[in-house]
C-alpha positions in Angstrom: -30.6 39.0 -21.4 -33.6 41.4 -21.5 -34.9 44.7 -22.8 -35.2 48.0 -20.9 -37.9 50.6 -21.7 -35.1 53.2 -22.3 -33.5 51.1 -25.0 -36.7 50.5 -26.8 -37.6 54.2 -26.6 -34.3 55.2 -28.1 -34.7 52.6 -30.8 -38.2 53.9 -31.6 -37.0 57.5 -31.9 -34.0 56.4 -34.0 -36.1 54.3 -36.4 -38.7 57.1 -36.8 -35.9 59.5 -37.8 -34.4 57.0 -40.3 -37.8 56.3 -41.9 -38.3 60.0 -42.4 -35.1 60.3 -44.3 -34.7 60.4 -48.1 -32.8 57.1 -48.2 -34.1 54.3 -50.4 -36.1 51.4 -48.9 -33.2 49.0 -48.5 -31.0 51.5 -46.7 -33.8 52.6 -44.4 -34.7 49.0 -43.6 -31.2 47.9 -42.7 -30.6 50.8 -40.4 -34.0 50.3 -38.8 -33.2 46.6 -38.2 -29.9 47.5 -36.5 -31.6 49.9 -34.1 -34.4 47.4 -33.5 -32.0 44.6 -32.7 -30.1 46.8 -30.3 -33.4 48.0 -28.6 -34.7 44.4 -28.2 -31.3 43.1 -27.1 -31.0 40.4 -29.8 -28.1 39.4 -32.1 -29.9 39.1 -35.5 -32.7 41.0 -37.3 -34.0 40.5 -40.8 -36.9 41.1 -43.1 -38.1 38.2 -45.1 -40.1 37.6 -48.2 -42.5 34.7 -48.0 -44.6 32.9 -50.6 -46.8 30.6 -48.5 -48.2 28.8 -51.5 -44.7 27.7 -52.5 -43.2 27.3 -49.0 -40.6 29.9 -49.9 -38.7 31.9 -47.3 -36.0 34.4 -48.3 -34.1 37.2 -46.4 -34.3 40.5 -48.3 -32.8 42.8 -45.6 -30.6 41.8 -42.7 -28.2 43.0 -40.0 -25.9 40.0 -40.8 -22.9 40.1 -43.1 -22.7 37.8 -46.1 -21.2 35.0 -44.0 -23.6 35.5 -41.1 -26.4 33.3 -40.0 -29.2 35.1 -42.0 -27.5 37.2 -44.8 -29.5 38.8 -47.6 -30.4 36.2 -50.2 -30.5 33.3 -47.7 -33.4 31.0 -48.4 -35.1 28.2 -46.5 -38.2 25.9 -46.5 -40.9 28.0 -44.8 -41.9 24.9 -42.8 -38.5 24.9 -41.2 -38.8 28.4 -39.8 -40.7 30.0 -36.9 -42.1 32.4 -39.5 -44.6 29.7 -40.6 -46.3 30.1 -37.2 -46.3 33.9 -37.6 -48.0 33.6 -41.0 -50.4 30.8 -39.9 -51.6 32.9 -36.9 -51.4 36.2 -38.8 -50.1 37.7 -35.6 -46.9 38.3 -33.7 -45.2 35.2 -32.3 -42.7 35.8 -29.4 -40.5 33.1 -27.9 -37.9 33.8 -25.2 -36.6 30.2 -24.5 -37.9 28.0 -27.4 -36.6 24.6 -26.2 -38.0 25.1 -22.7 -41.3 26.4 -24.1 -42.1 23.2 -25.9 -40.4 23.9 -29.2 -37.4 21.7 -28.8 -38.7 19.2 -31.4 -39.9 22.0 -33.8 -38.3 21.9 -37.3 -37.4 25.6 -36.9 -35.5 25.1 -33.7 -33.8 21.9 -35.0 -32.7 23.6 -38.2 -31.6 27.1 -36.9 -31.1 26.7 -33.2 -32.7 30.1 -32.3 -33.9 30.2 -28.7 -35.3 33.7 -28.9 -37.7 34.9 -31.6 -40.1 37.7 -32.1 -41.7 37.7 -35.6 -44.4 39.9 -37.0 -46.3 39.4 -40.3 -45.7 41.9 -43.1 -48.7 42.4 -45.3 -49.5 44.4 -48.4 -53.3 44.7 -48.6 -54.8 41.3 -47.8 -51.8 39.3 -48.7 -48.9 38.2 -46.5 -45.6 39.0 -48.2 -43.1 38.4 -45.4 -42.1 38.8 -41.8 -40.0 41.1 -39.6 -37.9 38.9 -37.3 -35.6 39.5 -34.3 -33.8 36.3 -33.2 -31.0 35.1 -31.0 -29.2 31.9 -30.2 -29.4 32.8 -26.6 -32.5 32.4 -24.4 -33.8 35.5 -22.6 -34.2 35.8 -18.9 -37.8 37.0 -19.3 -40.4 36.9 -22.0 -40.7 39.7 -24.5 -43.0 42.2 -22.8 -45.9 44.2 -24.3 -43.7 47.1 -25.2 -41.4 44.8 -27.2 -44.3 43.2 -29.1 -45.8 46.7 -29.7 -42.5 47.9 -31.1 -42.2 45.0 -33.5 -45.8 45.4 -34.6 -45.3 49.1 -35.2 -42.1 48.6 -37.2 -43.6 45.9 -39.4 -46.6 48.1 -40.1 -44.4 51.1 -40.9 -42.2 49.0 -43.3 -45.3 47.7 -45.0 -46.4 51.3 -45.6 -43.0 52.0 -47.1 -43.4 49.0 -49.4 -46.8 50.1 -50.5 -45.3 53.5 -51.4 -42.4 51.8 -53.2 -44.8 49.8 -55.2 -46.8 52.9 -56.3 -43.6 54.7 -57.3 -42.4 51.7 -59.3 -45.7 51.4 -61.0 -45.6 55.0 -62.0 -42.0 54.7 -63.3 -43.1 51.6 -65.3 -46.1 53.4 -66.7 -44.1 56.5 -67.6 -41.5 54.4 -69.4 -44.2 52.6 -71.4 -45.8 55.9 -72.3 -42.5 57.4 -73.3 -41.4 54.5 -75.5 -44.7 54.1 -77.2 -45.1 57.8 -77.7 -41.9 57.7 -79.7 -43.1 54.7 -81.7 -46.4 56.4 -82.5 -44.8 59.7 -83.5 -42.4 57.9 -85.9 -45.0 55.5 -87.4 -47.9 57.9 -87.6 -45.8 60.6 -89.3 -44.4 58.2 -91.9 -47.6 56.2 -92.6 -49.9 59.3 -92.7 -47.5 60.9 -95.2 -47.9 57.8 -97.4 -51.7 57.9 -97.0 -51.9 61.6 -97.8 -49.8 61.0 -101.0 -52.1 58.3 -102.2 -55.3 60.3 -101.4 -53.9 63.2 -103.4 -53.3 61.0 -106.3 -56.7 59.4 -106.0 -58.3 62.8 -106.2 -56.3 63.7 -109.3 -56.9 60.3 -111.0 -60.2 58.9 -109.8 -60.3 56.5 -112.7 -56.8 55.2 -112.0 -56.1 54.8 -108.3 -52.4 54.9 -107.5 -51.2 51.6 -105.9 -54.3 50.8 -103.9 -52.6 47.7 -102.3 -49.9 49.8 -100.8 -52.6 52.2 -99.4 -54.5 49.3 -97.9 -51.3 47.9 -96.4 -50.4 51.2 -94.8 -53.9 51.6 -93.3 -53.7 48.0 -91.9 -50.4 48.9 -90.2 -52.0 51.9 -88.6 -54.9 49.9 -87.4 -52.6 47.2 -85.9 -50.5 49.8 -84.3 -53.6 51.4 -82.7 -54.6 48.0 -81.3 -51.1 47.5 -79.8 -51.4 50.9 -78.2 -54.5 49.8 -76.4 -52.7 46.6 -75.4 -49.8 48.6 -73.9 -52.2 50.7 -72.0 -54.0 47.7 -70.5 -50.6 46.2 -69.5 -49.5 49.4 -67.8 -52.8 49.5 -65.8 -52.8 45.8 -65.1 -52.8 44.7 -61.4 -49.2 44.2 -60.3 -50.0 41.6 -57.7 -48.2 38.3 -58.0 -50.7 35.4 -58.0 -50.3 31.6 -58.2 -51.3 30.4 -61.7 -51.6 27.1 -63.4 -49.2 27.2 -66.3 -51.3 24.6 -68.1 -54.5 26.8 -67.8 -52.7 29.9 -69.0 -51.2 28.2 -72.0 -54.5 26.5 -72.9 -56.5 29.7 -72.7 -53.9 31.4 -74.9 -54.1 28.5 -77.4 -57.9 28.6 -77.6 -57.9 32.3 -78.2 -55.3 32.2 -81.0 -56.9 29.1 -82.7 -60.2 30.9 -82.7 -58.7 33.9 -84.5 -56.4 31.8 -86.8 -58.3 28.5 -87.5 -55.7 27.5 -90.1 -53.1 27.2 -87.4 -52.3 24.0 -85.5 -51.1 24.5 -81.9 -50.0 21.5 -79.8 -48.8 21.6 -76.2 -46.5 19.5 -73.9 -47.2 20.6 -70.4 -46.8 18.7 -67.0 -50.1 18.0 -65.3 -49.1 19.9 -62.2 -47.2 23.1 -63.0 -47.9 26.2 -60.9 -46.1 29.5 -61.0 -46.3 32.7 -59.0 -46.7 35.4 -61.8 -48.3 38.6 -62.8 -51.6 38.5 -64.7 -49.8 39.7 -67.8 -48.1 36.3 -68.3 -51.0 35.2 -70.5 -50.5 38.2 -72.7 -46.8 37.3 -73.4 -47.7 33.7 -74.3 -50.6 34.7 -76.5 -48.5 37.3 -78.3 -45.9 34.7 -79.3 -48.6 32.3 -80.5 -50.4 35.0 -82.5 -47.1 36.0 -84.1 -46.4 32.4 -85.1 -49.9 31.9 -86.4 -50.0 35.1 -88.4 -46.6 34.9 -90.0 -46.1 31.1 -90.3 -47.5 30.6 -93.8 -50.8 29.0 -95.0 -51.0 26.2 -92.4 -48.6 27.1 -89.6 -47.9 24.7 -86.8 -46.7 25.6 -83.4 -45.7 23.7 -80.2 -45.7 25.0 -76.7 -43.4 23.0 -74.3 -43.2 23.7 -70.6 -40.3 22.5 -68.5 -40.2 22.8 -64.8 -37.3 22.9 -62.3 -37.0 23.8 -58.7 -35.6 27.3 -59.6 -37.6 28.2 -62.7 -40.2 27.4 -65.3 -39.4 27.6 -69.0 -42.2 28.1 -71.6 -40.9 27.4 -75.1 -42.9 28.4 -78.3 -41.6 26.7 -81.4 -43.0 27.2 -84.9 -42.2 26.0 -88.5 -42.4 29.5 -90.0 -39.8 31.3 -92.1 -37.8 32.4 -89.1 -37.9 35.6 -87.0 -36.0 38.4 -88.7 -33.0 39.8 -86.9 -34.5 43.2 -86.4 -37.5 41.7 -84.7 -35.2 39.6 -82.4 -33.9 42.9 -81.1 -37.3 43.6 -79.6 -37.1 40.4 -77.6 -33.9 41.7 -76.1 -35.6 44.8 -74.9 -34.1 47.2 -77.4 -36.5 50.0 -78.4 -35.1 51.4 -81.5 -36.3 51.7 -85.1 -37.2 48.0 -85.3 -40.4 48.9 -83.4 -41.6 50.5 -86.6 -44.5 48.0 -86.9 -47.0 46.2 -84.7 -45.0 42.9 -84.7 -42.0 44.6 -83.3 -44.1 46.3 -80.6 -45.8 43.0 -79.8 -42.5 41.2 -79.3 -41.2 44.1 -77.2 -44.3 43.7 -75.0 -43.3 40.0 -74.5 -39.8 41.1 -73.4 -41.3 43.7 -71.0 -43.6 41.3 -69.3 -40.9 38.6 -68.8 -38.4 41.1 -67.6 -40.9 42.3 -65.0 -40.8 38.7 -63.7 -36.9 38.9 -63.6 -37.0 36.3 -66.3 -35.1 35.9 -69.6 -36.1 35.5 -73.3 -33.9 33.4 -75.6 -34.4 33.1 -79.3 -33.1 30.4 -81.7 -33.7 30.6 -85.5 -32.9 27.7 -87.8 -34.0 26.5 -91.2 -36.9 24.6 -89.5 -38.4 27.7 -87.8 -38.1 29.8 -84.6 -37.9 28.8 -81.0 -38.5 31.4 -78.3 -38.0 30.3 -74.7 -39.4 32.3 -71.8 -37.7 31.4 -68.5 -39.3 32.7 -65.3 -37.7 32.2 -61.8 -39.9 30.3 -59.4 -40.5 32.2 -57.3 -39.5 35.5 -58.9 -37.0 37.6 -57.1 -39.6 40.4 -57.2 -37.3 43.4 -57.1 -40.2 45.5 -55.7 -39.6 44.0 -52.3 -35.9 44.9 -52.2 -36.3 48.4 -53.4 -34.4 48.3 -56.7 -37.3 48.5 -59.2 -37.8 46.9 -62.6 -34.7 46.7 -64.7 -34.3 49.4 -67.3 
């Protein structure tokens, strides 16, 4: 088993044509993998997503069917794959007869039994996000030559460029949707509230000695100010760095707790968090937690109490915020389900909708329970997140 220059040249031309097409990233990648596997003379080809900090390895595009050796969605311990060497060395690793090259006792060979492997790191900026792999159960007659390694390097670099383009397009789509939704909210609220303000001002001019309902005027102005603050928050979220980073859940919760207790000193916030709990998440996670704590402190009565409980599992982390307030109204619960209707007619609804948006961007879920003793809101985030940006489907709409 080997590779001819003609086969590699045909594969190179074919892949270049595919990548110039208008197909989506997933379709382009799968076709490119097929041609690459044929050109290199191997049975399997796949693109993986890797989270080195968590030892996570996952196939996100593959030439294999669902019942094959490496189908899309297959996961493994990174330490039991040859890809760990690729990531550690930050360079292409090529094996043509693994057991006879000193790899017989390697966990990767013992687990998967692949004798031929050529793997190249996939990077977005300075961070490794995956590998491009061509593997086979059969040993090769000869080592992968320089042309084969150069082909794998070129394809990995090209796919990384496609991913960067995909990330930019998804970021623009996300930003446009935020602008569209909040523009609708602002138009509705500003029109209604400014009409109220104008009416009161006209009456004040007519009856300077008897102001007409000054409390309602003050309340309306406060709503406008709060809505303006939420607009700034939405803008910050839209422009936030979309890089997943490893975070200490304890640190994120404690920072949020400190900020809210400083603004609402009458509130009592307690926490139940494991000592060691880390999560791969976007920087906006803190905003979601702080938004829930602020909502509980602001609307929970004279001396509100709130408890943040964190539960961890192999697949996910759940952050629950429980308060003893009067209970979250049904129209505000709609915001936590991602609905963007008339219930976003005030800053609280917008704030809760922001929580949903952030958790949804992590492929997570928001569950709400309201009883006579208060409200419980549970944020569940997969660990690690599926990160749809790497499989070309974008954020859910």
